[in-house]
C-alpha positions, -999 to +999 in steps of 0.1 A: -819+081+372-820+043+374-785+030+382-774-006+385-742-013+405-725-047+398-699-062+421-687-097+430-696-093+467-723-073+485-709-076+520-691-046+536-660-067+543-634-050+520-625-015+511-640-018+476-673-031+489-676-005+516-669+023+492-695+009+467-722+006+493-714+041+504-718+053+468-752+036+466-763+052+498-752+087+488-769+084+453-801+071+469-801+101+492-802+123+461-833+106+449-818+081+423-830+045+421-797+027+427-797-011+430-768-035+437-763-068+419-738-093+434-731-130+439-743-148+469-708-156+481-699-144+516-662-139+525-674-138+562-708-142+579-720-107+573-753-096+558-752-085+522-764-051+509-774-066+475-808-060+460-802-089+435-780-120+439-768-149+417-750-180+427-714-176+440-690-196+461-658-193+481-650-230+477-623-246+456-647-244+426-645-207+425-618-207+398-642-224+374-671-201+385-652-169+380-642-181+345-678-188+334-708-182+358-740-191+339-761-182+369-748-147+368-756-144+331-791-157+336-800-136+367-785-104+353-805-108+321-836-109+342-826-079+363-818-058+332-852-066+317-871-058+348-851-028+361-841-013+328-813+009+341-802+041+325-766+032+332-746+002+346-716+006+369-695-026+371-667-027+397-652-061+406-666-090+385-636-113+378-637-133+411-673-145+410-696-131+382-672-139+353-670-122+318-701-140+307-721-111+320-705-086+296-724-093+264-756-084+282-743-048+285-735-042+249-766-020+243-766-003+278-745+027+288-719+010+310-688+019+330-661-004+342-646+008+375-611-008+380-599-007+416-571-034+414-549-051+388-572-081+382-582-070+346-545-073+336-532-099+361-549-132+372-536-128+407-545-091+409-512-080+424-488-077+394-462-092+418-441-123+413-438-150+441-403-137+450-418-103+459-406-084+428-429-065+405-441-084+375-430-067+342-445-091+317-480-096+302-502-123+315-500-156+296-476-185+298-454-165+323-482-167+349-475-205+351-437-205+343-431-179+370-450-199+396-478-174+400-505-199+392-507-237+394-516-255+362-551-263+373-558-226+379-538-213+349-558-229+322-593-216+332-580-182+342-563-178+308-597-185+292-612-159+316-588-133+305-594-140+269-632-137+274-627-104+293-605-089+265-629-101+239-659-083+255-642-053+271-655-031+243-690-032+258-679-006+283-683+030+272-658+042+298-631+027+320-624+044+353-594+037+374-590+046+411-554+060+407-528+069+382-509+037+391-539+016+382-544+036+350-508+030+339-512-008+343-543-007+322-527+014+295-497-009+294-521-037+283-538-016+257-570-009+278-581+027+270-593+054+273-591+054+311-604+082+334-594+085+371-617+090+400-602+086+435-620+066+461-643+084+485-647+079+522-673+091+547-666+127+556-659+137+592-665+172+606-652+166+642-618+152+651-610+132+683-580+145+704-549+123+702-545+096+729-523+103+759-501+074+749-483+077+715-502+052+694-495+038+659-521+016+641-523-007+612-554-022+595-556-048+568-551-084+558-523-101+577-504-112+545-468-108+535-476-082+508-487-058+535-452-056+551-464-060+587-433-078+597-412-048+586-435-026+607-431-047+638-393-047+635-392-009+628-415-003+658-391-023+680-365+003+672-389+031+681-399+015+713-363+016+726-365+055+725-403+059+733-410+032+758-447+042+763-455+040+725-479+013+714-489-004+681-524-017+674-527-042+645-562-049+633-569-077+608-568-114+602-549-136+577-524-164+572-495-144+588-511-141+622-490-168+639-458-156+623-464-121+634-473-131+670-440-151+671-421-121+659-437-099+686-428-124+713-392-129+700-387-091+702-402-089+737-429-064+725-460-082+737-467-054+762-465-027+734-479-044+703-515-059+702-529-081+675-566-072+677-579-096+651-607-087+627-628-057+639-661-045+627-661-011+609-675+006+640-651-011+664-621-002+642-631+034+641-634+035+679-601+018+684-583+041+659-600+074+665-573+089+687-542+073+670-512+095+664-502+078+632-515+051+608-490+029+591-494+014+556-460-004+550-471-023+519-446-042+498-468-042+467-481-013+446-514-006+464-538+003+436-552+031+459-548+026+496-582+033+511-570+029+547-547+059+541-576+080+529-597+068+558-569+077+583-566+112+568-603+117+571-601+106+607-574+133+613-545+109+616-511+114+602-500+086+578-466+069+572-468+047+541-447+031+514-439+053+485-456+029+460-488+027+440-517+049+447-504+058+482-482+085+467-514+102+455-529+103+490-500+112+513-484+146+509-448+143+521-440+163+552-475+178+551-499+150+559-474+123+567-443+106+554-435+083+524-408+057+529-393+029+506-410-004+511-392-030+533-369-003+547-370-008+585-346+021+592-365+048+573-398+035+585-385+036+621-372+072+616-406+084+603-425+067+631-401+082+657-407+117+643-445+114+648-447+093+679-421+115+695-440+148+689-476+152+699-477+186+681-463+174+648-486+143+648-516+165+655-508+191+629-501+165+601-534+148+611-553+181+607-536+188+574-546+153+562-582+159+572-583+191+551-569+173+521-592+143+526-623+165+528-613+180+495-600+150+476-614+119+491-649+129+503-675+103+492-698+132+484-673+145+458-668+109+446-706+106+440-706+139+422-679+127+398-696+093+391-730+110+387-715+133+361-701+103+342-735+085+344-753+115+329-727+119+302-729+082+294-766+081+293-765+110+268-736+094+249-716+126+253-687+114+274-651+126+268-623+111+290-609+135+316-575+139+331-561+129+365-572+151+394-547+174+411-540+170+448-553+199+470-532+215+497 
């Protein structure tokens, strides 16, 4: 089968991109001709995995480009004529490629894979500037609530209008979680199927470190709740002095978080590692006792939680968004209310204070991850949809059930 994957970025710098590149590799290993079309934009200086590229930018002109990218339209038309795919799988396209590419897909079996809230929210978060969930439709409220400045609001409203005008070209919409699906349905986007993200399977687990270790990986932004984690860990450290917290990532909150660590006198127990390569992160986190995902916003899925489970690491996470579909309470980890330092500290204390419990929950998580979040299973599910789409026989499925 000839399969064309389309995504704004081709660099393995985000969870969505890493997962997409993994899907391409798995399908190629099965003998399919799978090619990746992306923009030329690079969030960081990392090589792209794209087979085809069009113009993209991370400059201040990106808002205009993501609204209407004529280079994407022109290049994709050429690629479709030359490659003639049996099916097209579009993932993220509203931050570079723009809705102008959609009319080109109207006569090709196509799938739209939604992994965040961007199709229904110009910021992609469905969160207001004050940190509360947004309960209104996009439109004038995006400007009046302070989510977008006027110079961004106007072009992004046009972008949303173009997307909604052409969304019918997709034969199937796939969401990565029930939470993402609900946001789409609320805006009248249906039918929506659900396929959980897949991560690389592991057959061998690394023994837990001698020192009780908690880890965090992600962008250092307010929405991720890292400041809450640091304060909660400070409480734990009073009872477990040899515990340590490793924080991997970069972002605008770096200086604020470093100041918070210093103010609490935790510089000997908390390390800000900066951005790590995929291999370096896996090595640093392999023997962790618990991975923490203290997000304030509704994570559409929470790929770091699935990766931790596959690694054999217990997880403590906020009981929001797609995270509730990954962590099984008191079996693979704990779910706590976002921004609740006391309950987060209690959950961390349980795991960092008990080697056996952390180890058992990690093993449970690995079993669940091998069943539910294995990239091989993920590829099976998408390949099934591709075949149905190419034969025009697709019927929307239902949400998968967690395995225990």
